[in-house]
C-alpha positions in Angstrom: 0.0 0.0 0.0 2.8 2.4 0.9 4.4 1.8 -2.5 1.2 2.5 -4.3 0.8 5.8 -2.3 4.3 6.8 -3.1 3.8 6.2 -6.8 0.5 8.2 -6.6 2.2 11.2 -4.9 5.1 11.1 -7.4 2.5 11.1 -10.2 0.7 14.1 -8.7 4.0 16.0 -8.4 4.7 15.3 -12.1 1.2 16.6 -13.0 1.9 19.8 -11.1 5.3 20.2 -12.8 4.0 19.5 -16.3 1.0 21.8 -15.9 3.2 24.6 -14.5 5.5 24.2 -17.5 2.5 24.4 -19.8 1.4 27.6 -18.1 4.8 29.1 -18.4 4.9 28.3 -22.1 1.4 29.8 -22.6 2.6 33.0 -20.8 5.7 33.2 -22.9 3.7 32.8 -26.1 1.5 35.8 -25.0 -1.5 33.8 -24.0 -1.8 35.3 -20.6 -5.5 34.4 -20.1 -4.9 30.7 -20.6 -1.7 30.8 -18.4 -3.8 32.5 -15.7 -6.4 29.7 -15.9 -3.7 27.1 -15.6 -2.3 28.9 -12.6 -5.7 29.2 -10.9 -6.4 25.5 -11.6 -3.1 24.5 -10.0 -3.8 26.8 -7.1 -7.2 25.3 -6.4 -5.9 21.8 -6.8 -3.1 22.4 -4.3 -5.4 24.0 -1.8 -8.0 21.1 -2.1 -5.3 18.5 -1.9 -3.7 20.1 1.1 -7.1 20.4 2.9 -7.7 16.6 2.5 -4.1 15.4 2.9 -3.5 13.1 5.9 0.2 14.0 6.2 1.6 10.5 5.7 4.5 11.8 3.6 6.3 14.7 5.1 8.1 15.6 1.9 4.8 15.8 0.0 3.2 17.8 2.8 6.1 20.3 2.6 5.8 20.4 -1.2 2.0 21.3 -0.9 2.6 23.9 1.9 5.4 25.6 0.0 3.1 26.0 -3.0 0.0 27.0 -1.0 1.8 29.6 1.1 3.4 31.2 -2.0 0.3 31.4 -4.1 -1.8 32.8 -1.3 0.6 35.7 -0.8 1.7 36.4 -4.4 -0.8 37.0 -7.1 1.7 37.1 -10.0 1.0 34.2 -12.4 4.5 33.7 -13.9 6.4 33.6 -10.6 3.7 31.3 -9.1 4.0 28.9 -12.1 7.8 29.0 -11.8 7.6 28.2 -8.0 5.3 25.3 -8.6 7.6 23.9 -11.3 10.7 24.2 -9.1 8.9 22.8 -6.0 7.7 19.8 -8.1 11.2 19.2 -9.4 12.6 19.4 -5.8 10.1 17.0 -4.5 10.7 14.5 -7.3 14.4 14.8 -6.8 14.0 14.1 -3.1 11.8 11.0 -3.6 14.0 9.6 -6.3 16.9 9.5 -3.8 14.9 7.4 -1.4 
């Protein structure tokens, strides 16, 4: 069960990373409205996941808290997307070393 949960959390982090990258690409192509929608979607997903997370994996909980705290206090889309992408990479790097 723990292995399945770890694989699920890794998959979730990859989704956050990939969607943040997509938002960054949209922003850089001048499609600010769609980039903003991606950012808002990621923000809502993180907040919902954090609210229901049981805290079994401290690294993942830290990952969610980092994103949540930043996006609540910083409304800028591009920096939020970059933080989500970097935090996702950091989490994935941390779990790959376990």
